[in-house]
C-alpha positions as a printed NumPy array, in Angstrom:
array([[-77.284, -37.021,  24.917],
       [-75.885, -33.978,  22.856],
       [-77.483, -31.18 ,  21.946],
       [-77.096, -29.934,  18.307],
       [-78.224, -26.479,  16.906],
       [-78.914, -26.424,  13.28 ],
       [-78.558, -23.032,  11.717],
       [-80.865, -22.503,   8.907],
       [-79.547, -20.031,   6.47 ],
       [-81.179, -18.317,   3.974],
       [-80.628, -16.042,   0.81 ],
       [-83.547, -13.536,   1.4  ],
       [-83.609, -12.424,  -2.179],
       [-84.127, -15.471,  -3.363],
       [-86.68 , -17.082,  -1.112],
       [-90.408, -16.387,  -2.329],
       [-91.798, -13.096,  -1.252],
       [-95.509, -15.197,  -0.383],
       [-93.244, -17.317,   2.134],
       [-93.839, -21.029,   2.195],
       [-96.079, -22.527,   0.504],
       [-99.728, -24.688,   2.351],
       [-97.744, -27.384,   1.072],
       [-94.875, -27.265,   2.212],
       [-96.131, -26.379,   5.986],
       [-98.217, -29.533,   6.152],
       [-95.067, -31.463,   5.486],
       [-92.885, -29.314,   8.215],
       [-95.588, -30.178,  10.805],
       [-95.728, -33.272,  10.087],
       [-91.487, -33.82 ,  10.53 ],
       [-91.686, -31.986,  13.33 ],
       [-93.967, -33.905,  15.283],
       [-92.503, -36.804,  14.002],
       [-89.679, -35.471,  15.859],
       [-91.526, -34.86 ,  18.708],
       [-92.714, -37.781,  19.386],
       [-89.114, -39.504,  18.802],
       [-87.887, -36.538,  21.904],
       [-85.507, -35.093,  19.767],
       [-87.021, -31.678,  18.851],
       [-86.249, -29.176,  21.829],
       [-86.852, -25.825,  19.51 ],
       [-87.007, -24.563,  16.365],
       [-88.844, -21.216,  14.77 ],
       [-88.372, -19.358,  12.01 ],
       [-86.902, -15.807,  12.079],
       [-88.369, -11.92 ,  11.201],
       [-86.488, -10.773,   8.056],
       [-82.456,  -8.697,   8.53 ],
       [-84.639,  -5.484,   7.631],
       [-86.665,  -5.872,  11.006],
       [-83.269,  -6.412,  12.482],
       [-80.481,  -4.836,  14.677],
       [-76.673,  -6.163,  14.636],
       [-74.941,  -4.766,  18.043],
       [-71.047,  -5.142,  17.059],
       [-67.991,  -4.907,  19.835],
       [-64.85 ,  -3.865,  18.373],
       [-61.744,  -2.573,  20.53 ],
       [-63.749,  -1.878,  23.561],
       [-66.498,   0.052,  21.541],
       [-70.147,  -0.698,  20.555],
       [-72.102,   0.308,  17.409],
       [-75.716,  -0.525,  16.652],
       [-76.878,  -0.966,  13.159],
       [-80.59 ,  -1.741,  12.117],
       [-81.346,  -4.115,   9.131],
       [-81.199,  -4.628,   5.963],
       [-78.067,  -6.241,   6.107],
       [-77.19 ,  -5.636,   2.19 ],
       [-73.919,  -7.288,   2.487],
       [-75.097, -10.525,   3.507],
       [-76.316, -13.188,   0.802],
       [-76.898, -15.744,   3.359],
       [-79.219, -15.18 ,   6.756],
       [-80.08 , -16.974,   9.398],
       [-83.233, -17.404,   8.9  ],
       [-84.465, -20.031,  11.272],
       [-83.144, -22.957,  13.958],
       [-83.44 , -26.252,  14.579],
       [-82.77 , -27.17 ,  18.124],
       [-82.499, -30.637,  18.748],
       [-81.201, -33.686,  21.72 ],
       [-79.913, -36.646,  19.032],
       [-77.74 , -39.324,  20.432],
       [-75.036, -38.622,  18.441],
       [-73.991, -36.326,  15.535],
       [-74.91 , -39.094,  12.744],
       [-78.396, -38.802,  14.202],
       [-78.314, -35.146,  14.132],
       [-77.494, -34.998,  10.699],
       [-79.951, -37.26 ,   9.358],
       [-82.993, -34.638,  11.36 ],
       [-81.029, -32.258,   9.628],
       [-81.475, -33.681,   5.929],
       [-85.133, -34.763,   6.072],
       [-85.577, -31.179,   7.229],
       [-84.478, -29.905,   4.334],
       [-85.766, -32.492,   2.267],
       [-88.963, -31.336,   3.195],
       [-88.385, -28.084,   1.045],
       [-89.689, -27.593,  -2.633],
       [-87.014, -27.406,  -5.453],
       [-86.859, -23.557,  -5.643],
       [-85.638, -23.215,  -2.193],
       [-82.003, -22.384,  -1.659],
       [-81.383, -23.182,   2.605],
       [-78.173, -24.477,   4.035],
       [-78.112, -25.702,   7.605],
       [-74.68 , -25.31 ,   9.614],
       [-75.186, -27.936,  12.238],
       [-73.366, -27.649,  15.418],
       [-73.221, -29.012,  18.557],
       [-73.82 , -27.176,  22.022],
       [-71.245, -27.247,  24.304],
       [-71.872, -28.649,  27.441],
       [-70.171, -27.496,  30.861]])
């Protein structure tokens, strides 16, 4: 079965300062448990803010290192969801359900990509 990575993009300036609500965490836990029981969920996690990140850039044989925050970025990868699904349609449905557990004040984009095998 193919694997899919859903990159969870958030706008750090719009995300709630207090983080996810307890109710959101409860609903998320229920969904992740359902995904685990269905044999779909391989791994998932949130990421620390870009202020705690570092970018390593390669250009023309030279490497540069920049510490966060990355103010030029509106949307950043705030987490990921790695799953194994029978096809893209199933992975898309799980991604939709993942987004739907969030409250209306969240603005999130998930970029769903199939993992290239071999």
